[in-house]
N, C-alpha and C positions, 0 to 999 in steps of 0.2 A: 707653392712659392710664398706665401704669405705668413710663415712662421719664423720666415728670413729677414732681417733687419735690411733694409735699404737705404743708398744715399739719399738723402735730402733734396727734395724738389730743386731749391736752389742750388745746391752742390751739382745737379745733374746739368742744369743749366750753367753755371758756370764752365763747367768742365764741354759742355757742346760747343761754349762760345771762344776759350781758350785752344780747343785742335780742331775750330775751324775758321780759324783767323790769318792761316798763313798764305803763299800768295797765289797757290795753286787753284784758288774761289777765284781770286779778280783776275788774275793773270795768263792763267796756263791753262790752258787744252790737253788731256790727257788720253792718250786711247793707244790700243795695240797690245801686243802682251807684255807684261810686266812692266805695266803702267807707261808705256814706249820708251821705257830706258835704255840708252845704249850698253849694251850686253858687255859685262868686264870678260878681262882677260887673265894670268894667272897674279895679278897683283890688285887685293882687295880693293874695291872702289865702295862710296857713300853711295847707298841707294835712296833714290827718289828725295834729295836735298827739299828743304823748304815745304816738303810734302806728308812725305813717310818720316825721314831724319830733320830734326829739328829743334831748336834751342829747348824742349822740355826732354827728361830722360826716355829714349825707347827701350825699351823694357825687355822688348823680346824681337828674335829676327824675326823675320815676314814672313808670315803663313797664306798660302795660294790653295783654292782649291782647287783638284786636278785637272778641272777644265778651263783654268787660268782666268775666271770670272770674278772671283772674290777674293779679297785680300784681309786677312787680320794680323793686329799685332796689339802690343801692350805700352803703356803711355804712362810712365808715372807722371803725375800733373802738379804735386807739390813736394818732389823731394825734399827731406831735411826738415819736414813738418810732421805736427798731427793733429788729427789723422793722417798716417799716410793713405794719399791715392793713388792707384795704380787700377786704370779701365782696359778695356779690349778696344782700340779701332778699328773699324771697318770702312771698306771702300767695294765697291760692285762697279763692272762693267756693264753698262746699258746702251745698247745700239752703238757699240764698238766706241763709245764714252769712258771714261773714270769720272764716278761719282767723286763730290770730294770728303774730304776724312770724316766720318761720325764717330757714335758711340755706336758697336755692338749692340743687338737689342736683348741681349742676355746679361746685360752687365747686373750685378746686385750685391755687392759689399763693397766696401771702402778697397778691396785688395782682390781684384780679378783680371787674370793671368792668361792667356794663351797657349796650350800646350801642342794641338796639331789637330791635325783633320785625315780621317782614314783614307788609304788611296782608291776607295769606291766612293767619296765626297759625302757618302752618308752620317757621319757623326764628328763632332766636335768634340773636343778633350779640353779642358779648362780646369785650372786649379782655382781656389776664392778661399780666403783666410774663414770660411766658415764652412765648416766639413770637408775640405781638401779637396780631392778629384771628383771632377763633376764629367757627364757627355750630355751633349745635347744633340736630339736627332734632327735632319735634315727631312724637311715636311713639306714636300711640293718645292715652292723657290725660298720656301722661309722656313725659317731655325726654330724650334720647340721651346717647350721652357726647358732648363736644366735637370736634369737628376744626378741624384751621388752614384758614382761606381761601386760595384758591389760584384768585386769579379771571383772572389773567393768565401773562403773564411775566416782569413787573415786580414780581411777588409771590416772594422768594425767602425761604427760612430764615431768620429773623430782622427781614424784614422786617414794621416798624411801621406799619399800618394799625390808625385806630382809627375810633371814632364814626360807625359806618357804619348807612347807614339805605336801605333796598331800597323803590321805587316799585312802583305798579301794574305797571306793565311790564316789573318785573325791573331796570331801572337800579338800578347802586348809585352813593349821594354819602357821602363820607366826609373825613376827614382824611387824608392822604397824599400821596405821593412828589410832588413839584412843587417842580426844584430851582429856578426862579426865586426863589424864595422863601427869605429866612432858613433855616438850619438845613434846607433843602430840603424843607419841609411844607407844606402848603396844602388848601383845601377843593377836592375834586376830583373828576369823574364819571367811572364807569365803566359804559356801556354796554353790555347785550346784545344782542346779535346774533347770529341764526342759533344762539342756546344756547351761546354763547361770549361773554367778555367781552374788552372791548375795550380801548387803552391809556387807561390815566387822562389827563383833560384838563382844565384849569381853568375854574373857573367863571371869571374873567375879573378883569380891574382895579380891575371895584368892589367883588366881592366879597374876593379877594385883596390887598387892599392893602396896600403894603408900607408900614412903619414901621420906628422904632428898639427892636424885640423879635423875642427869638429865635422867639414864637410870634403872629404879629398876629392872626391870624385862625384858628379853630378850632373845635370841637363843632356842626358843622351838622346840622339836621335839614329833611325836604321833604318839602311836600304831597305825597302822594302821586299825586297826580295830574301832579307837575312843575307848579305852577302858581305857588309860592316856595318860596325855600329862608330860613328862619331860623336865625343862626349870633353866636359871639360874636365881638368886636373888639377891640382894644386901640388901635383907631387915635386922635388927635387929635379934641376937640371931645368925647365922652363925659362922661357923668355924674360916673362912675365909672372907675376904671383900667381897667375891661372892661366894656362893656356888649353888648346884647342887641340886633342889627342884622335887617331882612328887606329881603332882595332880590328882583322878580317878575320871570320867565322871559319874557322879548320876542317877538314874530310870527319874528323872525329867529332863535330858541333864544337868544340871548345874555342876559345876565342885568343887569338896571338897576341905577340908582343906589344903594348901601346906604342904609337910613333907618331910624335910629334909632327904636327901639321907644318911645321918650319919657319922660317924667319918672315919669309916674305908675310904671311898670314899672322903669326903671331907677333910680329911689330910694330903692324898698323895701328896699333893703339895700345893700351893696358886692358887687363881684365877683361878678356875673351870670353865670350857666354852664351848661351840660347843657341846652337847653332839649329838652324834648319835646312832642311832640301826641296831644291825648287820640283816641282813636280814628274816635270820631263828629267830629272834628276842631273840637270848638267849644271847648276850653280846651287853654291852653297850660301847660306844667309848666315849673320851673325852681327852680335853685338861691339862694341867696343868702345872706349873711352879714349876719345882726343882733345886734346887741348890745342888752342893757335898761341897760345902763351907760354914762353919758358917759365920752369919753376920757379925762380925767382925775380919773375918781371914785376910781379904786385909789389912786393918789399923792397926791390931796387929802383923802379925807377916812379917819378909823382906823377901819376895819371890824374887826368881830366876827370871828371865826372861821368862828362858825355861821352870819354872812351870804357871806362868800368861799365858805362851801361850799354855801351856795342858789345864790349866782352860778352858781357852775360846773355846777350841776344842774338850772340851769334852761335848757330849751329857746332862747333867745336868750341866748346865752354867748356868741357870738360866732363859734360853729363854723359850719358850713353849716347849711341847713334846705330844705326845698321848697316849692315856692309856687306857685300855681295861681291863673289870670286868665281869664276870658272873650276868645274871639278876637274879638270885635266891630273891634277894634281894627284887623283886617285892613282889611277893606271900610273901615274910612275913612282908610287909607294909601292 
């Protein structure tokens, strides 16, 4: 990792302070599955407000280890400023209690984004602005140094593959090279056969719908048994500019029509993204942007400075937050 540029010590210190100054540390004791949060029903609910969901931009859905004892997510610290800083946050359950949010040990660039954790809990996938896709191996109770993903001959230095998810049989689903799509990127699969990853294959026209957008389909998360894939699409007919969709794998191994996850999920906010399944498959985590004020409030009402500060410091200030919802909708669909 010595060849990689790191965030400076002062920036890391600032991030650690910002990431650890919310209410959880001083006021709340968290224990039990999913940080002790009350499980949601069929309507999405904010996940762990003031601990995980914060006034900062939560940049990814919550990623739990299979044993439920570690949580990772990505947080944008200085959204709208340069250099943009996105870091992976980490919490761990120790003796039944959850630790305070802190930086994950493998942040190494200005933009380090969590993708997923393998079903056996041995590999963590992330994306960095330095090199693209990376793997971090679990060694005992700790995480090793990240190494660049090298799936097959299509992976060359600088190849940007992202949103990698592993299935129980080792196949990988990701946003990666697909030259029939705008910008040459789409949702693809790389099969594991005889210990080697095979060339990328498209999930088909239902998933990789072509529309007038540079990245019309992205951020896939796959059922560990490959029954379905949930992904983000900007195709026409959605509730906002990008919605969550599901496609079911067919008997012939093709992927069926993309089905919008519906009004309850896709109107909780705008710009839904980064879907993640919980380890037990009972919940779907995703990000959404929700404002506590109406579009014209700022220009139509004369706010006091204190009120403007309150809006900025609120969880629902229009930046991204993490929501979770029951996956009962899957059986219905």
